N, C-alpha and C positions, 0 to 999 in steps of 0.2 A: 501493502499501499504507501504510495507516493504523498506526504508527506510536503505542503508546500507551505511556506514561512512565514509567507506576507500572510497564508487564511492562521497560522497556528503565532503572530502578532495583532490580527484586529480580533482571534476571540479573549484575549490574558488581555486587548488592554478594551474592552466592554466589560469585560467581570471588573476588570477594575475600575472603573466608573464606578458599575455599578452598588458595586460596595462605599465607594469613596462616598456618591451617592444619596443611601443605608447610613451612613452613617452621621452625614450633613442634617439629614430627618430627623435620628435622634438626636440628635442634636439641638436645632430647633428645638424640640420639645424638652427639653431640660432633661435628656437622661443616657445615656448609655449605655453601653451596648460590655453586659456582664454577662459570662463564664462560667457554670455550674465549677467547681475545684473537683476536681473526679479526688471519686474512695475508694482506695485499694485494700486491699486487704488488709493491711498496715493498718488502716485504721481502729481497730476492736484488738482489745488483747486473745476474746474468742474467737472472733474468726481466723486471728495467725494457728492459733489452735489450733484450728482445725485445720485448717490448709494443711498442717507441718502431718499432724494424722495421716491424714490423703496421702504427702507426698513420701509420709516412711511405712504406710503398707506397699503401694504401687514401687517400692522398693524393694522388700521385700522378693512383691515378688517378683521381680525383674530377676535376681537375687537365684530365686528357684526351677527359676526356668534353666538355664542351662546345664544343672545336674542330673 
């Protein structure tokens, strides 16, 4: 598939202009773009313990398979 550099440039500039217009619209309303903070397994000690237990179980099965 041939990719024309002019088409790629037009698409990327259109996306950039759209994002800029969206930010300006939010700024004129007094809002800002806030993204939620990703919460991983490290956020809770209970989640961390559960993940560690699952990984230990998998490791045990992996060690038994070659025998």
